[in-house]
C-alpha positions as CSV (number, residue, x, y, z in Angstrom):
1,X,0.6,-0.4,10.9
2,X,-0.2,-0.8,7.2
3,X,-2.9,1.6,6.1
4,X,-5.9,-0.7,5.8
5,X,-9.3,1.0,5.6
6,X,-10.9,-1.1,8.4
7,X,-10.2,-1.5,12.1
8,X,-12.5,-4.0,14.0
9,X,-13.4,-4.3,17.6
10,X,-14.3,-8.0,18.3
11,X,-15.0,-10.2,21.3
12,X,-12.4,-12.9,21.8
13,X,-11.7,-15.3,24.7
14,X,-13.7,-13.2,27.2
15,X,-11.9,-10.0,26.2
16,X,-12.3,-7.3,23.5
17,X,-9.7,-7.2,20.8
18,X,-8.7,-4.6,18.2
19,X,-7.8,-6.1,14.8
20,X,-6.7,-4.6,11.5
21,X,-8.6,-6.3,8.7
22,X,-6.5,-8.6,6.6
23,X,-3.8,-9.0,9.3
24,X,-3.3,-12.2,11.4
25,X,-2.3,-10.5,14.6
26,X,-4.4,-8.7,17.3
27,X,-3.4,-5.0,17.7
28,X,-4.5,-4.9,21.4
29,X,-6.7,-6.7,24.0
30,X,-9.0,-4.9,26.5
31,X,-11.1,-6.0,29.5
32,X,-14.2,-4.1,28.4
33,X,-15.8,-3.2,25.1
34,X,-15.8,0.5,26.0
35,X,-12.0,0.5,26.5
36,X,-11.5,-1.3,23.2
37,X,-13.8,1.1,21.3
38,X,-12.0,4.1,22.8
39,X,-8.6,2.8,21.8
40,X,-9.8,1.7,18.4
41,X,-11.3,5.1,17.7
42,X,-8.0,6.7,18.4
43,X,-6.3,4.4,16.0
44,X,-8.9,4.9,13.3
45,X,-8.8,8.7,13.6
46,X,-5.0,8.8,13.5
47,X,-4.9,6.6,10.4
48,X,-8.1,8.0,8.8
49,X,-9.7,4.6,8.4
50,X,-13.1,3.1,9.2
51,X,-13.9,1.6,12.6
52,X,-16.2,-1.4,12.7
53,X,-17.6,-2.4,16.1
54,X,-19.0,-5.9,16.6
55,X,-21.4,-7.3,19.3
56,X,-20.7,-10.4,21.4
57,X,-22.3,-12.5,18.6
58,X,-19.9,-11.1,16.0
59,X,-22.5,-9.0,14.2
60,X,-21.7,-5.4,13.4
61,X,-23.3,-3.0,15.8
62,X,-21.8,0.3,14.6
63,X,-19.5,1.7,11.9
64,X,-17.7,5.0,12.0
65,X,-15.6,6.4,9.2
66,X,-12.6,8.6,9.9
67,X,-11.5,8.9,6.3
68,X,-11.7,7.4,2.8
69,X,-15.3,8.7,2.3
70,X,-16.3,9.2,-1.3
71,X,-16.8,12.9,-2.1
72,X,-20.0,12.4,-4.0
73,X,-22.1,11.1,-1.1
74,X,-24.9,13.4,-0.2
75,X,-25.4,14.6,3.4
């Protein structure tokens, strides 16, 4: 896997897919959103990248950053 700062969980063809932003291939397919989110979280943590989770309609529901945070952000 190339180190891209974004991993997405998206709904595709009645399943949930994990995709790396900017790549044409799906990393993995899962029956439930929960399974996909858990697998994507592991990938994002391992690679220290951001996880973006989408709803059925494609809108972003959550974002979690596991790296590449700017150091000057308060909080």
